[in-house]
C-alpha positions as CSV (number, residue, x, y, z in Angstrom):
1,M,0.0,0.0,0.0
2,T,2.9,2.3,0.2
3,G,3.5,4.5,-2.8
4,L,-0.3,4.9,-3.3
5,S,-1.5,6.2,-6.6
6,P,-3.3,9.6,-6.5
7,Q,-6.6,7.7,-7.0
8,E,-5.8,5.3,-4.1
9,R,-4.8,8.2,-1.9
10,A,-8.0,10.0,-2.8
11,A,-10.1,6.9,-2.0
12,A,-8.4,6.4,1.3
13,R,-9.0,10.1,2.2
14,S,-12.6,9.7,1.2
15,R,-13.1,6.6,3.4
16,L,-11.4,8.4,6.3
17,A,-13.6,11.5,5.9
18,V,-16.7,9.3,6.0
19,E,-15.5,7.5,9.0
20,R,-14.6,10.8,10.7
21,E,-18.0,12.3,10.0
22,Q,-19.8,9.2,11.3
23,T,-17.6,9.0,14.4
24,A,-18.1,12.7,15.1
25,A,-21.9,12.3,14.9
26,R,-21.8,9.3,17.2
27,L,-19.6,11.2,19.6
28,A,-22.0,14.2,19.7
29,A,-25.0,11.9,20.3
30,L,-23.2,10.1,23.1
31,Q,-22.2,13.3,24.7
32,R,-25.8,14.4,24.6
33,D,-26.8,11.1,26.2
34,L,-24.2,11.5,28.9
35,E,-25.3,15.0,29.7
36,S,-28.9,13.8,29.9
37,I,-28.0,11.0,32.3
38,T,-26.0,13.3,34.4
39,A,-28.7,16.0,34.4
40,S,-31.4,13.4,35.4
41,T,-29.4,12.1,38.3
42,A,-28.6,15.7,39.5
43,S,-32.3,16.6,39.4
44,A,-33.4,13.6,41.4
45,A,-33.8,15.8,44.5
46,G,-30.3,15.3,45.7
47,A,-30.6,11.5,45.6
48,D,-27.3,9.7,45.3
49,D,-26.6,6.4,43.5
50,E,-26.3,4.5,46.7
51,H,-29.7,5.4,48.1
52,D,-31.7,5.7,44.9
53,P,-33.5,2.5,43.9
54,E,-32.5,3.3,40.2
55,G,-29.0,4.3,41.3
56,S,-27.1,1.2,40.3
57,S,-28.6,1.1,36.8
58,T,-28.1,4.9,36.4
59,A,-24.5,4.5,37.5
60,F,-24.0,1.6,35.0
61,D,-25.6,3.7,32.2
62,R,-23.4,6.7,33.0
63,Q,-20.2,4.6,33.0
64,H,-21.3,2.7,29.8
65,V,-21.9,5.8,27.9
66,A,-18.7,7.5,29.2
67,S,-16.8,4.5,27.9
68,L,-18.4,4.8,24.5
69,V,-17.5,8.5,24.5
70,D,-13.9,7.6,25.2
71,Q,-13.9,4.9,22.4
72,A,-15.3,7.5,19.9
73,K,-12.6,10.0,20.9
74,D,-10.0,7.3,20.4
75,Q,-11.4,6.5,17.0
76,L,-11.1,10.2,16.0
77,A,-7.5,10.1,17.1
78,A,-6.9,7.0,15.0
79,I,-8.4,8.7,12.0
80,A,-6.2,11.7,12.5
81,G,-3.2,9.3,12.7
82,A,-4.2,7.7,9.4
83,D,-4.4,11.1,7.8
84,R,-0.8,11.8,9.0
85,R,0.3,8.4,7.6
86,L,-1.3,9.3,4.3
87,D,0.6,12.6,4.3
88,D,4.0,11.0,5.2
89,G,3.6,8.0,2.8
90,S,3.4,5.3,5.5
91,Y,-0.3,4.6,5.2
92,G,-1.0,0.9,4.5
93,R,2.2,-0.2,6.4
94,C,1.8,-1.9,9.7
95,E,3.3,0.2,12.5
96,R,4.5,-2.9,14.4
97,C,6.0,-5.2,11.8
98,G,6.3,-3.0,8.7
99,R,4.4,-5.4,6.4
100,E,1.7,-4.2,4.2
101,I,-1.8,-4.0,5.7
102,G,-4.2,-5.9,3.5
103,A,-6.6,-3.9,1.3
104,G,-9.6,-5.7,2.8
105,R,-8.6,-4.6,6.3
106,L,-8.1,-1.0,5.2
107,A,-11.5,-1.1,3.4
108,A,-13.2,-2.3,6.6
109,R,-11.1,-0.2,9.0
110,P,-9.6,2.7,7.1
111,A,-7.7,4.0,10.2
112,A,-6.1,0.6,10.9
113,A,-2.4,1.1,11.9
114,T,-1.6,-2.6,12.2
115,C,-2.0,-5.7,10.0
116,V,-4.4,-8.5,11.0
117,T,-1.5,-10.6,12.4
118,C,-0.2,-7.8,14.7
119,A,-3.7,-6.8,15.7
120,A,-4.5,-10.4,16.7
121,A,-1.3,-10.7,18.7
122,R,-2.1,-7.6,20.6
123,R,-5.3,-9.1,22.1
């Protein structure tokens, strides 16, 4: 994938732009959800999670959505990294082993920084 043709570079940028847009929209929705959860617990007449019958599920919901917010932010950072790799010519090369990242993986995960083998070894 190194030495991308202008058409391949444009296609990669296009896929990354779509992924960035979708991820930013997901992040905005998740942040609204988190604000809503936080506001609903704050308005529960001073109730805390420990003494509120719904407290444990509310705390779970808050933590779950906060985790999804963090994942969306991480994905935006990965997309920015892929943009940098496109600029410096290293897009499509695994950051760990240096081998080519398969076209199928990049089509499915345009911001992928590692090949399938290295990604599997990391888990």
